[in-house]
C-alpha positions as CSV (number, residue, x, y, z in Angstrom):
1,X,19.6,31.6,-1.0
2,X,16.5,30.5,-2.8
3,X,16.6,27.1,-1.0
4,X,17.0,28.8,2.4
5,X,14.1,31.1,1.7
6,X,11.9,28.2,0.6
7,X,12.8,26.3,3.8
8,X,12.0,29.4,6.0
9,X,8.6,29.9,4.4
10,X,7.8,26.2,4.9
11,X,8.7,26.4,8.6
12,X,6.4,29.4,9.1
13,X,3.6,27.7,7.1
14,X,3.9,24.4,9.1
15,X,3.9,26.4,12.4
16,X,0.7,28.2,11.3
17,X,-1.2,25.0,10.6
18,X,0.1,24.4,7.1
19,X,-2.8,26.1,5.2
20,X,-2.1,29.8,4.7
21,X,0.9,29.4,2.4
22,X,0.0,26.1,0.9
23,X,-3.3,27.3,-0.5
24,X,-4.4,25.6,-3.7
25,X,-1.3,23.4,-4.1
26,X,-2.3,20.8,-6.6
27,X,-1.4,17.2,-5.7
28,X,-2.0,14.2,-8.1
29,X,-2.5,11.1,-5.9
30,X,-2.6,7.6,-7.3
31,X,-4.2,4.6,-5.6
32,X,-2.7,1.2,-5.7
33,X,-5.8,-0.3,-7.4
34,X,-9.4,0.2,-8.4
35,X,-11.6,2.0,-5.9
36,X,-12.3,-0.2,-2.9
37,X,-13.5,0.1,0.7
38,X,-9.9,0.3,1.9
39,X,-9.6,3.7,0.0
40,X,-12.5,5.3,1.9
41,X,-10.3,7.6,4.0
42,X,-8.7,9.2,0.9
43,X,-12.1,10.1,-0.7
44,X,-13.5,11.0,2.7
45,X,-10.7,13.5,3.3
46,X,-11.6,15.1,0.0
47,X,-15.4,15.1,0.5
48,X,-15.2,16.4,4.0
49,X,-12.9,19.2,3.1
50,X,-9.9,18.0,5.0
51,X,-7.6,18.4,2.1
52,X,-9.0,21.8,1.3
53,X,-8.5,22.9,4.9
54,X,-4.8,22.2,4.4
55,X,-4.7,24.3,1.2
56,X,-4.5,21.2,-1.0
57,X,-6.3,20.5,-4.3
58,X,-6.0,16.7,-4.4
59,X,-6.9,14.7,-7.5
60,X,-7.3,10.9,-6.8
61,X,-6.9,8.4,-9.6
62,X,-7.2,4.6,-9.6
63,X,-4.0,2.5,-9.7
64,X,-2.5,-0.4,-11.6
65,X,-0.8,-2.3,-8.7
66,X,0.9,-1.2,-5.5
67,X,4.4,-1.5,-7.0
68,X,3.3,0.6,-10.0
69,X,2.5,3.4,-7.6
70,X,6.2,4.0,-7.1
71,X,6.8,4.0,-10.9
72,X,4.0,6.5,-11.4
73,X,5.5,8.9,-8.8
74,X,9.1,8.5,-10.1
75,X,7.9,9.3,-13.7
76,X,6.6,12.7,-12.4
77,X,3.1,11.9,-13.4
78,X,2.0,11.8,-9.8
79,X,3.1,13.6,-6.6
80,X,1.9,11.1,-4.1
81,X,0.1,7.8,-3.8
82,X,-0.9,4.7,-1.9
83,X,1.6,1.9,-2.6
84,X,4.2,-0.6,-1.5
85,X,7.1,0.1,0.8
86,X,9.2,-2.7,-0.7
87,X,9.1,-1.1,-4.1
88,X,10.4,2.0,-2.5
89,X,13.3,0.1,-0.9
90,X,14.3,-1.4,-4.3
91,X,14.4,2.0,-6.0
92,X,16.0,3.8,-3.0
93,X,18.9,1.4,-3.5
94,X,19.2,2.0,-7.3
95,X,17.8,5.4,-7.9
96,X,17.8,7.3,-4.6
97,X,17.3,10.8,-6.0
98,X,14.0,9.9,-7.6
99,X,12.6,7.2,-5.3
100,X,9.5,8.3,-3.3
101,X,9.5,8.3,0.5
102,X,6.9,6.7,2.7
103,X,5.4,9.2,5.1
104,X,2.4,7.4,6.6
105,X,2.4,3.6,6.9
106,X,-1.1,2.2,6.7
107,X,-0.7,-1.6,6.2
108,X,1.4,-2.7,9.2
109,X,1.1,-6.4,8.1
110,X,1.9,-7.6,4.6
111,X,-1.2,-8.6,2.5
112,X,0.6,-10.7,0.0
113,X,-0.3,-14.4,-0.4
114,X,-0.3,-17.3,-2.8
115,X,-3.9,-18.4,-3.4
116,X,-4.8,-21.9,-4.5
117,X,-7.9,-24.1,-4.6
118,X,-8.5,-26.5,-1.7
119,X,-8.0,-30.0,-2.9
120,X,-5.9,-28.9,-5.8
121,X,-2.3,-29.6,-6.8
122,X,-0.8,-27.2,-4.3
123,X,-0.4,-28.4,-0.7
124,X,2.8,-26.4,0.1
125,X,4.8,-23.7,-1.6
126,X,7.4,-26.3,-2.7
127,X,4.7,-28.0,-4.8
128,X,4.4,-24.8,-7.0
129,X,7.4,-26.1,-8.9
130,X,6.3,-27.3,-12.3
131,X,3.0,-25.6,-12.1
132,X,1.4,-22.5,-13.6
133,X,1.2,-19.4,-11.4
134,X,-0.6,-16.2,-12.4
135,X,0.2,-12.7,-11.2
136,X,-0.3,-9.1,-12.5
137,X,3.0,-7.7,-13.7
138,X,2.5,-4.4,-11.7
139,X,1.5,-6.1,-8.5
140,X,3.7,-6.1,-5.4
141,X,2.8,-9.7,-4.9
142,X,4.3,-10.5,-8.3
143,X,7.3,-8.3,-7.8
144,X,8.0,-9.9,-4.4
145,X,7.5,-13.5,-5.6
146,X,11.2,-14.2,-6.3
147,X,11.9,-13.1,-2.7
148,X,9.2,-15.4,-1.4
149,X,10.6,-18.3,-3.5
150,X,14.1,-17.8,-2.0
151,X,12.7,-17.5,1.5
152,X,10.7,-20.7,1.0
153,X,13.5,-22.6,-0.7
154,X,11.9,-23.1,-4.1
155,X,13.3,-22.4,-7.5
156,X,11.3,-19.8,-9.4
157,X,12.9,-20.9,-12.7
158,X,10.9,-24.1,-12.3
159,X,7.6,-22.2,-12.1
160,X,5.6,-21.0,-15.1
161,X,4.9,-17.5,-14.0
162,X,2.4,-15.8,-16.3
163,X,1.1,-12.3,-16.4
164,X,-2.7,-12.2,-15.8
165,X,-5.2,-9.3,-15.8
166,X,-5.8,-8.2,-12.2
167,X,-9.5,-8.5,-12.5
168,X,-9.3,-12.1,-13.8
169,X,-7.0,-13.6,-11.1
170,X,-9.7,-15.4,-9.1
171,X,-11.7,-16.5,-12.2
172,X,-8.6,-18.0,-13.9
173,X,-7.8,-19.9,-10.7
174,X,-11.4,-21.2,-10.3
175,X,-11.5,-22.3,-13.9
176,X,-8.2,-24.1,-13.7
177,X,-6.3,-21.9,-16.1
178,X,-3.6,-21.4,-13.4
179,X,-2.8,-23.6,-10.4
180,X,-2.1,-20.7,-8.1
181,X,-2.4,-16.9,-8.1
182,X,-0.3,-14.2,-6.4
183,X,-2.7,-12.0,-4.7
184,X,-3.5,-9.2,-2.2
185,X,-5.5,-11.1,0.5
186,X,-7.7,-8.0,1.2
187,X,-8.7,-7.9,-2.5
188,X,-9.0,-11.6,-3.3
189,X,-10.7,-12.6,0.0
190,X,-13.7,-10.4,-0.8
191,X,-13.6,-11.1,-4.6
192,X,-14.1,-14.7,-3.7
193,X,-17.1,-13.9,-1.5
194,X,-18.5,-11.8,-4.3
195,X,-18.4,-14.9,-6.5
196,X,-20.4,-17.0,-4.1
197,X,-17.6,-19.1,-2.8
198,X,-16.1,-19.4,0.7
199,X,-12.5,-18.1,0.9
200,X,-11.8,-20.1,4.1
201,X,-13.0,-23.5,3.0
202,X,-12.8,-23.5,-0.8
203,X,-9.3,-22.1,-1.0
204,X,-5.8,-22.4,0.6
205,X,-3.8,-19.3,1.5
206,X,0.0,-19.2,1.8
207,X,0.8,-15.7,3.3
208,X,4.2,-14.3,2.4
209,X,4.8,-13.3,6.0
210,X,4.6,-16.9,7.2
211,X,7.3,-17.9,4.7
212,X,9.7,-15.5,6.4
213,X,9.0,-12.1,4.7
214,X,8.4,-10.0,7.8
215,X,7.9,-6.8,5.7
216,X,5.8,-3.8,5.6
217,X,3.4,-3.0,2.7
218,X,1.2,-0.2,1.6
219,X,1.2,3.3,2.9
220,X,1.1,6.9,1.7
221,X,4.3,7.9,-0.2
222,X,5.3,11.2,-1.7
223,X,7.9,12.3,-4.3
224,X,11.2,13.8,-3.0
225,X,10.3,16.9,-5.1
226,X,7.1,17.5,-3.1
227,X,9.0,17.2,0.1
228,X,11.7,19.6,-1.0
229,X,9.4,22.2,-2.5
230,X,6.3,21.9,-0.4
231,X,7.0,20.2,3.0
232,X,3.9,22.0,4.4
233,X,1.8,20.3,1.8
234,X,3.1,16.8,2.8
235,X,2.3,17.5,6.4
236,X,-1.2,18.7,5.4
237,X,-1.8,15.7,3.2
238,X,-0.8,13.2,6.0
239,X,-2.8,15.1,8.6
240,X,-6.0,15.1,6.4
241,X,-5.7,11.4,5.7
242,X,-5.1,10.6,9.4
243,X,-8.2,12.6,10.3
244,X,-10.3,10.8,7.7
245,X,-8.9,7.4,8.9
246,X,-10.0,8.3,12.5
247,X,-13.5,9.0,11.1
248,X,-13.6,5.7,9.2
249,X,-12.4,3.7,12.2
250,X,-15.1,5.3,14.4
251,X,-17.7,4.7,11.7
252,X,-16.7,2.3,8.9
253,X,-20.0,2.7,7.1
254,X,-19.1,6.4,6.4
255,X,-15.9,5.2,4.6
256,X,-17.9,2.8,2.5
257,X,-20.7,5.3,1.7
258,X,-18.2,7.7,0.1
259,X,-16.8,4.8,-2.0
260,X,-20.3,3.9,-3.2
261,X,-21.0,7.5,-4.0
262,X,-17.7,7.8,-5.9
263,X,-18.1,4.5,-7.7
264,X,-21.8,3.6,-7.9
265,X,-21.1,0.1,-9.2
266,X,-19.4,-0.8,-5.9
267,X,-21.1,-3.4,-3.7
268,X,-21.5,-1.5,-0.4
269,X,-22.0,-4.6,1.9
270,X,-19.0,-6.3,0.3
271,X,-16.8,-3.3,0.6
272,X,-17.7,-3.0,4.3
273,X,-16.5,-6.6,4.7
274,X,-13.3,-5.7,2.8
275,X,-12.7,-2.7,5.0
276,X,-13.3,-4.7,8.2
277,X,-10.9,-7.4,7.0
278,X,-8.2,-4.9,6.2
279,X,-8.6,-3.1,9.6
280,X,-8.3,-6.3,11.6
281,X,-5.7,-8.2,9.5
282,X,-3.5,-5.5,8.0
283,X,-3.8,-2.3,10.0
284,X,-4.5,-3.2,13.6
285,X,-1.5,-5.0,15.2
286,X,0.3,-4.8,18.6
287,X,2.9,-2.7,16.8
288,X,0.5,-0.2,15.4
289,X,-1.3,-0.1,18.7
290,X,1.9,0.9,20.5
291,X,3.2,3.3,17.9
292,X,0.1,4.6,16.3
293,X,-1.2,4.0,12.7
294,X,1.2,5.5,10.3
295,X,4.5,4.9,12.1
296,X,7.0,2.1,11.7
297,X,9.3,0.2,14.0
298,X,12.8,1.3,12.8
299,X,14.5,-2.0,13.8
300,X,11.9,-4.0,11.9
301,X,12.2,-1.7,8.9
302,X,15.9,-2.1,8.9
303,X,15.6,-5.9,9.0
304,X,13.1,-5.7,6.1
305,X,15.5,-3.6,4.1
306,X,18.2,-6.2,4.6
307,X,15.8,-8.9,3.5
308,X,14.9,-7.0,0.3
309,X,18.5,-6.2,-0.4
310,X,19.7,-9.8,-0.1
311,X,16.8,-11.3,-2.0
312,X,17.0,-8.8,-4.9
313,X,20.8,-8.5,-4.9
314,X,20.5,-4.7,-4.4
315,X,23.8,-2.7,-4.6
316,X,23.2,-1.2,-1.1
317,X,20.9,-1.4,1.8
318,X,19.3,2.1,2.0
319,X,19.0,3.7,5.4
320,X,15.6,3.4,7.0
321,X,15.5,7.2,7.0
322,X,15.8,7.2,3.2
323,X,12.7,4.9,3.0
324,X,10.4,6.3,5.7
325,X,10.2,9.8,7.0
326,X,8.3,10.3,10.3
327,X,8.7,14.1,10.3
328,X,5.2,14.6,8.8
329,X,3.2,12.3,11.2
330,X,0.4,13.9,13.2
331,X,0.4,13.6,17.0
332,X,-0.3,10.2,18.6
333,X,-3.8,11.1,19.5
334,X,-4.7,11.4,15.8
335,X,-3.3,8.0,15.0
336,X,-4.4,5.8,17.9
337,X,-7.2,3.3,17.9
């Protein structure tokens, strides 16, 4: 009876715009990483009152890696966050009751890459064998590396994979302390520019997608508890973020300005380049153009789930509906570009 009453209240609330009965619902939201230009829409939604208009009190914290977002939510410390779809798939196969669910897919294309110095020891993924590769333990790039190795036909046991501090990835590569680094291209590309080097001529990039991992990446995920207890809050959260994303797409500088305001040590011009890179390389695609930002192609997701299942030897392949829930997406006009 209690569950039915809760569901009835949720339906009434969502039909009324999702704010009257969701007033002051606190949501702890974790980013995937330190504050960057690609997080502008989250902070803009808070600053412009979009969260408040949905009756939400959202607290945003920095992250420790996009795969770590899933662990943070599963621990109960956070209700929602920006993190990696593939970490959801792994946990949905092994701990389905606690695994978060993606409700708004932002990165349509995977940002994972192996980064090396031009003219160095690495001229192909196969040449990584016998070399030292650095990657942060909580990063999705590191978590997915065994899958990349299998797809590329290399033996990860022959690679010296070491844990490195996320903020030292590029420096350690430049200084020769590692031969390659497992990176998020949207982060490293701009970090390299910030160090006065050219990411296109001074480095080589080996994107995971080109090695056969046609997978999704980061988006907004929520805990199953939040969906069960406050579906109207999930709908409001997604709606507020989508509205802020539309603002940033129309005026990227507005998204960067709120980042600099939140983190005064941020380099505004550099973050604007980072945001532009992400929009054009990770978010905009023929698929997101057709389906709208936030949606997924179910057939592609199903293929991705099978890839992750096989490469990680998961006990089952979760249903696509257990990994991504489109019930909270705003209308297409709010997600088009």
